[in-house]
N, C-alpha and C positions, 0 to 999 in steps of 0.2 A: 709524831709528824715529822716527816724526812726533811733533811737539810735543804734540799733543791726545792721544798714547798715554801721556803721562807724568804722573806725580802729582808735583806741586810743592808744593802748599799745605800747610802744617801741619795745618790742620783736616781735609784730606782724608785725609792720613796717620792722623790721630787716629780718624777714623770707621772706618777699615778696621781700626785696632787693637782699638777698642772693640766693634765689632759683628761683625767677620769672624771665621772660624775660623783657627787656626794649626797648621801641621804642621811638624816640624823633622827635620833629620838633624844630624850633627856639623858640617857645613859652612854649613848655610843653615836659616833660619826664613822660612817662606812664610805670610803672612797673606793671606787671600782674602775678597772680600765681593762678593756678587751684586748688581749694578746694573741694575735693569730699564730697558729701553729704551736701552741704550748700545750703539752700533754696534761699537766696537772695545774690546778689553780695554785697561786702562792698567796701567802698572807704576811702582811708586816704589820706589827704592833707598836702602838705608841700609848704609854701610860706615864703621864707626867708625875713629876715629883709632888705636885700639888694634890694628886689623888691620894698618896699615902707613902708610907716607907717601903723599903725594898720587899719586905715580906708580903704586904698587900699587894704591890704592884706585880710581883711574880705570882702571886695567887690569881689574880685577874688575868693575866697572860696564859696561865695554865688552863683556866676555865675557858677562855675564849678559844684556844687550840683544840680542847676537847670538843667544844660546840662544833667546830669546822670539822673535826675528824667524824663526829656523829653524823653530820649532814652531807658528808663528802659526795654521797651518791646523787644527791639532789642539785648540788651546786655546779654551775658550767665549769668546765675545765680549763678554758682558755681566758682566764681572768686573773688579774693581780688584785688583791683586796688589801686595803691599808684600814685598820680598825683603830680609832682613837678613843680611848676610854675616858669618860668624864667623871666628875667627883662623885655622883651618887653610886657608882659602881663599888666603891670602897666598902659600902655596908651591905652589899648584895651576896646571897649564897649562890651556889651554882645554878639551881633552877630558876633563880630570878635572871641570872646573866643569860642562861639559855633562851628564856622566852623573850627578853628584850632584844638579843641578837637576833632570833628568828624574826622578831617584828621588823627590824631594820633591813634584814635580808629579803623579806616578803615585799616590804615597802619599795625596795630597789628592784623587784621583780627578778630575783636571783634564785629563790627558792621556788621549785616547780611543786604545786600542791599535788601531793600523792593521791589522796582519796577525793573522788568527785562526788561522793554521796552526800557529805555535809555541805551546808551552804550557810 
């Protein structure tokens, strides 16, 4: 994931929290804010110390970034996303993280469903 696809600044996080919509499940809270004229979506990650130690938190962030890279073709380019990981994520493997994040992204209607055969 390229540097320009990450949200780092505090005020950028704040504006997504204030102006964006949020969707949540038990593992993640997803804030999304539409940004006109932005070529790529950007993501910001927040994993509290309550979730786990640095090793656990970094693994969670790596998993989340990988999921976003995997689905970048299906995600809208002109959005900022902030993902907050909740405690249950600490015990999850990559596939569980992936399906949980996909669930939240679909709930927020950000992932366009590719195949129209299965209902």
